[in-house]
C-alpha positions as a Markdown table, in Angstrom:
| # | Residue | x | y | z |
|---|---|---|---|---|
| 1 | Unk | 44.8 | -206.0 | -164.6 |
| 2 | Unk | 46.4 | -209.5 | -165.0 |
| 3 | Unk | 43.8 | -212.0 | -166.0 |
| 4 | Unk | 45.4 | -214.4 | -163.5 |
| 5 | Unk | 45.2 | -212.0 | -160.5 |
| 6 | Unk | 42.2 | -212.3 | -157.9 |
| 7 | Unk | 41.4 | -211.1 | -154.6 |
| 8 | Unk | 39.2 | -213.4 | -152.3 |
| 9 | Unk | 38.1 | -212.2 | -149.2 |
| 10 | Unk | 35.9 | -213.9 | -146.4 |
| 11 | Unk | 34.7 | -212.5 | -143.0 |
| 12 | Unk | 33.6 | -215.0 | -140.6 |
| 13 | Unk | 31.2 | -213.2 | -138.3 |
| 14 | Unk | 30.9 | -216.1 | -135.9 |
| 15 | Unk | 34.8 | -215.9 | -135.1 |
| 16 | Unk | 35.3 | -212.2 | -136.1 |
| 17 | Unk | 38.2 | -213.1 | -138.6 |
| 18 | Unk | 39.1 | -211.7 | -141.7 |
| 19 | Unk | 40.7 | -213.7 | -144.6 |
| 20 | Unk | 42.4 | -212.0 | -147.8 |
| 21 | Unk | 43.9 | -213.9 | -150.5 |
| 22 | Unk | 45.3 | -212.6 | -153.8 |
| 23 | Unk | 47.4 | -215.9 | -155.0 |
| 24 | Unk | 46.9 | -219.4 | -155.0 |
| 25 | Unk | 50.2 | -220.9 | -153.9 |
| 26 | Unk | 50.5 | -224.9 | -153.4 |
| 27 | Unk | 52.1 | -224.4 | -150.1 |
| 28 | Unk | 52.0 | -221.6 | -147.8 |
| 29 | Unk | 54.1 | -220.6 | -144.7 |
| 30 | Unk | 52.2 | -218.6 | -142.1 |
| 31 | Unk | 54.1 | -216.0 | -140.0 |
| 32 | Unk | 52.3 | -214.1 | -137.0 |
| 33 | Unk | 53.5 | -210.6 | -137.4 |
| 34 | Unk | 51.8 | -209.6 | -134.5 |
| 35 | Unk | 49.0 | -210.6 | -132.1 |
| 36 | Unk | 45.8 | -211.4 | -134.2 |
| 37 | Unk | 47.7 | -210.7 | -137.8 |
| 38 | Unk | 48.9 | -213.5 | -139.6 |
| 39 | Unk | 50.8 | -213.4 | -143.0 |
| 40 | Unk | 50.7 | -216.1 | -145.6 |
| 41 | Unk | 53.7 | -216.4 | -147.5 |
| 42 | Unk | 54.1 | -218.6 | -150.9 |
| 43 | Unk | 56.3 | -221.4 | -149.4 |
| 44 | Unk | 58.4 | -221.5 | -152.9 |
| 45 | Unk | 58.9 | -217.9 | -153.5 |
| 46 | Unk | 58.2 | -216.1 | -149.9 |
| 47 | Unk | 55.9 | -213.5 | -151.6 |
| 48 | Unk | 53.1 | -212.5 | -149.6 |
| 49 | Unk | 49.9 | -214.1 | -150.9 |
| 50 | Unk | 47.6 | -213.0 | -148.2 |
| 51 | Unk | 46.8 | -212.4 | -144.7 |
| 52 | Unk | 44.3 | -213.1 | -141.6 |
| 53 | Unk | 42.9 | -210.8 | -139.1 |
| 54 | Unk | 41.8 | -212.1 | -136.0 |
């Protein structure tokens, strides 16, 4: 596995929201894929770097 790879997850129980990230971009574009699903794209490369499920 690449030493620069990671995966961070956080579940906010109070808000019932799951956050998942596997990259650390400096700038992110958020795109709502469907109701309650938000994709996080690196603004410089358009690569998927995480998502949120509400």
